[in-house]
C-alpha positions as CSV (number, residue, x, y, z in Angstrom):
1,M,68.5,10.1,-25.4
2,T,65.3,12.1,-25.8
3,S,63.1,12.5,-22.7
4,N,59.4,11.6,-23.1
5,S,58.4,13.4,-20.0
6,A,55.7,16.1,-20.4
7,P,56.4,19.6,-19.3
8,S,55.2,20.5,-15.8
9,P,51.7,22.1,-15.8
10,F,53.2,24.6,-13.4
11,A,56.1,25.7,-15.7
12,R,54.7,29.3,-15.8
13,L,53.6,29.6,-12.2
14,S,55.3,32.2,-10.0
15,L,54.7,32.8,-6.3
16,N,54.8,36.4,-5.3
17,S,56.3,36.6,-1.8
18,A,53.4,38.8,-0.6
19,T,51.2,35.7,-0.7
20,T,53.3,34.2,2.1
21,K,54.0,37.5,3.9
22,K,55.2,36.0,7.2
23,L,57.9,33.8,5.6
24,T,61.5,34.9,5.1
25,L,62.9,34.8,1.6
26,A,64.7,31.6,2.4
27,E,61.5,30.0,3.7
28,V,59.6,31.1,0.5
29,V,62.4,29.7,-1.7
30,D,62.4,26.4,0.2
31,G,58.7,26.2,0.0
32,C,58.6,26.8,-3.8
33,V,61.2,24.1,-4.3
34,R,59.1,21.6,-2.3
35,A,56.0,22.6,-4.1
36,G,57.5,22.4,-7.6
37,I,56.8,26.1,-8.2
38,P,59.6,27.2,-10.6
39,A,59.6,31.0,-10.2
40,I,59.4,33.6,-7.5
41,A,58.5,37.3,-7.4
42,P,60.1,38.7,-4.3
43,W,59.2,42.0,-2.6
44,R,62.1,44.3,-1.8
45,D,61.6,44.1,2.0
46,R,62.3,40.3,1.9
47,V,65.4,40.9,-0.3
48,E,66.7,43.6,2.0
49,E,66.3,41.3,5.1
50,A,68.3,38.6,3.4
51,G,70.8,41.0,1.8
52,L,70.9,41.5,-1.9
53,D,73.8,39.3,-2.8
54,K,72.7,36.5,-0.5
55,A,69.1,36.8,-1.9
56,A,70.3,36.5,-5.4
57,K,72.5,33.5,-4.6
58,L,69.8,31.8,-2.6
59,I,67.3,32.0,-5.5
60,K,69.8,31.0,-8.1
61,D,71.2,28.0,-6.1
62,A,67.6,26.8,-5.6
63,G,67.1,26.7,-9.4
64,L,64.3,29.3,-9.3
65,R,63.9,32.2,-11.7
66,V,62.7,35.7,-10.7
67,S,59.7,36.7,-12.6
68,S,59.7,40.3,-11.3
69,L,60.7,42.5,-8.4
70,C,58.1,44.3,-6.3
71,R,58.3,47.2,-6.2
72,G,59.4,50.7,-7.1
73,G,57.2,53.7,-7.8
74,F,55.5,56.3,-5.5
75,L,56.5,59.0,-8.0
76,T,53.9,61.7,-7.1
77,A,55.8,63.8,-4.6
78,A,55.1,67.5,-5.3
79,D,58.3,68.9,-3.7
80,A,61.8,68.7,-5.1
81,E,63.1,66.8,-2.0
82,G,60.4,64.2,-2.3
83,Q,61.0,63.8,-6.0
84,A,64.7,63.4,-5.5
85,A,64.2,60.8,-2.9
86,A,61.7,58.8,-5.1
87,L,64.2,58.8,-8.0
88,A,67.0,57.6,-5.7
89,D,64.9,54.8,-4.3
90,N,63.7,53.7,-7.8
91,R,67.3,53.7,-9.2
92,A,68.2,51.5,-6.2
93,A,65.3,49.2,-7.1
94,V,66.5,49.0,-10.7
95,L,69.9,47.8,-9.6
96,E,68.3,45.3,-7.2
97,A,66.3,43.9,-10.1
98,A,69.4,43.5,-12.2
99,A,71.2,41.8,-9.4
100,L,68.3,39.3,-9.0
101,D,68.4,38.6,-12.7
102,T,64.9,39.7,-13.6
103,R,64.0,42.2,-16.3
104,E,60.7,43.3,-14.7
105,L,60.4,46.0,-12.0
106,F,56.9,46.7,-10.8
107,L,56.0,50.3,-10.2
108,V,53.0,51.4,-8.1
109,V,53.0,55.0,-9.2
110,G,51.7,56.7,-6.0
111,G,48.7,58.6,-4.9
112,L,47.9,62.2,-4.2
113,A,50.5,64.3,-2.3
114,P,49.5,65.3,1.3
115,G,46.7,67.8,1.1
116,E,46.5,67.6,-2.7
117,K,43.3,67.2,-4.7
118,D,44.6,67.8,-8.2
119,V,44.8,64.3,-9.6
120,V,45.6,65.6,-13.1
121,A,48.8,67.2,-11.7
122,A,49.7,64.1,-9.8
123,R,49.4,62.0,-13.0
124,Q,51.6,64.5,-14.8
125,R,54.3,64.1,-12.2
126,V,54.2,60.4,-12.7
127,A,54.9,60.9,-16.4
128,D,57.7,63.3,-15.6
129,R,59.4,60.9,-13.2
130,L,59.1,58.1,-15.7
131,A,61.0,60.2,-18.3
132,D,63.7,60.6,-15.7
133,L,63.8,56.9,-14.8
134,V,63.5,55.1,-18.1
135,P,67.0,55.8,-19.4
136,F,68.6,54.5,-16.2
137,A,66.5,51.4,-16.2
138,S,67.1,50.7,-19.8
139,E,70.9,51.1,-19.4
140,N,70.7,48.4,-16.7
141,G,68.5,46.0,-18.8
142,I,65.3,46.6,-16.7
143,R,61.8,47.2,-17.9
144,L,59.6,49.4,-15.7
145,V,56.2,47.7,-15.3
146,L,53.3,50.1,-14.7
147,E,50.6,48.5,-12.6
148,P,47.2,50.2,-12.6
149,L,45.5,49.7,-9.2
150,H,41.8,49.5,-8.5
151,P,40.2,53.0,-8.3
152,M,39.7,52.6,-4.5
153,Y,43.4,53.1,-4.2
154,A,43.7,56.2,-6.3
155,A,44.0,58.7,-3.5
156,D,46.8,57.0,-1.5
157,R,48.5,54.4,-3.8
158,A,48.1,54.8,-7.5
159,V,46.5,57.7,-9.5
160,I,46.6,55.2,-12.4
161,S,43.5,53.0,-12.3
162,T,43.1,51.5,-15.7
163,L,45.2,49.5,-18.2
164,G,44.5,52.2,-20.7
165,Q,46.0,54.9,-18.5
166,A,49.1,52.7,-17.9
167,L,49.5,52.1,-21.6
168,D,49.2,55.9,-22.3
169,L,52.0,56.5,-19.8
170,A,54.2,53.8,-21.3
171,A,53.5,55.0,-24.9
172,P,56.4,57.5,-25.2
173,F,58.9,54.7,-24.5
174,D,60.1,51.6,-26.2
175,A,58.1,48.5,-25.3
176,Q,61.2,46.9,-23.8
177,A,61.7,49.9,-21.5
178,A,58.1,50.4,-20.3
179,G,55.5,47.8,-20.0
180,V,52.3,47.1,-18.1
181,A,51.0,44.5,-15.6
182,V,47.6,42.9,-15.9
183,D,46.6,42.2,-12.3
184,T,43.1,40.6,-12.1
185,F,42.3,42.1,-8.7
186,H,42.8,45.6,-10.0
187,V,41.4,45.5,-13.5
188,W,38.6,42.9,-13.6
189,W,35.8,45.5,-13.4
190,D,37.0,47.7,-16.4
191,P,34.5,47.7,-19.3
192,E,37.4,48.5,-21.6
193,L,39.6,45.6,-20.4
194,K,39.3,43.4,-23.4
195,A,40.2,46.2,-25.8
196,Q,43.0,47.4,-23.6
197,I,44.5,43.9,-23.3
198,E,44.4,43.6,-27.0
199,R,46.1,47.0,-27.4
200,A,48.8,46.0,-24.9
201,G,49.4,42.8,-26.9
202,R,49.7,44.8,-30.2
203,E,52.1,47.2,-28.5
204,R,54.0,44.2,-26.9
205,R,53.8,45.8,-23.5
206,I,52.3,43.0,-21.4
207,A,55.2,42.4,-18.9
208,S,53.3,40.4,-16.3
209,Y,50.0,38.7,-15.6
210,Q,49.1,38.5,-11.9
211,V,46.2,36.5,-10.6
212,C,44.2,36.5,-7.4
213,D,40.5,36.9,-6.6
214,F,38.4,39.9,-5.5
215,N,36.7,38.9,-2.3
216,M,33.4,40.3,-1.1
217,P,32.5,41.9,1.2
218,I,35.5,44.3,1.1
219,A,37.7,43.8,4.2
220,A,38.0,46.5,6.8
221,D,41.4,47.1,5.3
222,P,40.7,47.0,1.6
223,L,44.3,46.0,0.9
224,L,43.4,42.6,2.4
225,S,40.4,41.8,0.2
226,R,42.4,39.5,-2.1
227,G,41.7,35.8,-2.1
228,F,42.7,32.5,-3.7
229,M,41.4,32.2,-7.3
230,G,37.8,30.9,-7.0
231,D,37.0,32.6,-3.7
232,G,35.6,35.8,-5.2
233,V,34.0,37.4,-8.2
234,I,36.6,37.3,-10.9
235,D,36.1,35.5,-14.2
236,F,39.6,34.0,-14.7
237,A,38.7,32.0,-17.8
238,T,37.7,35.1,-19.7
239,I,40.5,37.4,-18.6
240,S,43.2,34.6,-19.0
241,T,41.9,33.9,-22.5
242,W,42.2,37.6,-23.4
243,V,45.7,37.8,-22.1
244,R,46.7,34.6,-23.9
245,D,45.2,35.8,-27.2
246,A,47.1,39.0,-26.8
247,G,50.3,37.0,-27.1
248,Y,51.4,36.8,-23.5
249,A,53.3,33.6,-22.7
250,G,55.4,34.7,-19.7
251,D,55.1,33.8,-16.0
252,I,51.8,34.1,-14.2
253,E,52.2,35.4,-10.7
254,V,49.9,34.7,-7.8
255,E,50.0,37.7,-5.4
256,I,47.5,37.7,-2.5
257,F,47.1,40.0,0.5
258,N,44.9,38.3,3.0
259,Q,45.4,38.0,6.7
260,E,43.9,34.5,7.0
261,I,46.2,33.3,4.2
262,W,49.2,35.0,5.8
263,D,48.4,33.2,9.0
264,A,48.1,29.8,7.3
265,D,50.8,27.2,6.9
266,G,53.0,28.2,3.9
267,D,53.1,24.7,2.4
268,V,49.3,24.5,2.5
269,V,49.0,28.0,0.9
270,M,51.4,26.9,-1.9
271,E,49.5,23.7,-2.6
272,T,46.2,25.7,-2.7
273,V,47.7,28.2,-5.1
274,K,48.8,25.3,-7.4
275,A,45.4,23.6,-7.2
276,R,43.4,26.8,-8.0
277,Y,45.9,27.8,-10.7
278,A,45.6,24.4,-12.4
279,E,41.8,24.5,-12.3
280,L,40.9,28.1,-13.0
281,V,43.8,29.7,-14.9
282,L,46.0,27.2,-16.6
283,P,43.3,25.8,-19.0
284,Y,42.9,29.2,-20.5
285,A,46.4,30.6,-20.4
């Protein structure tokens, strides 16, 4: 018998566990099931708390898929000991991603080393460490997803600020080995964004589309200036259309860092995520 039921409008929606930071992995999974959100993007701290094997089973038994694992990266150490530690941690992250049955491992590449002011050298170290990591990741079926961060984070979190820079870093590698993330919070301001999304589509490197808003005024802790779609300044219709037209048809993650949202009831947060997604993103994605 053929079913006449229409596909869920939320079929591509994924909840990044950072959005409900205070919930355990089990609580996030249960919330997604209740809300009808079919995918999850866990952060490694939540996976570690649960235990990797238990986390993988928990998600699988709930019928959810893992859109990505957050995160590896921080590849800019200037000393040999720091570089070795970063490589070890990222190789562990690769194996965690494989155990969770996702292909996508986000990398936040890292900022300047302590006392450093040479951003060019820091970016070169990112390229060098990627060359070290890509073969291991590929052997384990994992794509490294380079995430450019807003320039205000260049000093301490990511010396890669634009989608174009991320694509240049990925360019030496096969598209199935190194991709990029389009996170609206980080890239909405870029005057080259449309052209770089088109380029990413041509190169088949769009590995993830993340959405949340850019709230004004900036919070005292700028990490916490994200908001629900519609609460800030981002034009989701335009950016979502560009991503769609570039050929991306994968999961769309909602990742929000915001103290008020973290303090709110998780079920209420998930319903708000769904409502804003349905109104502001889905019609254009």
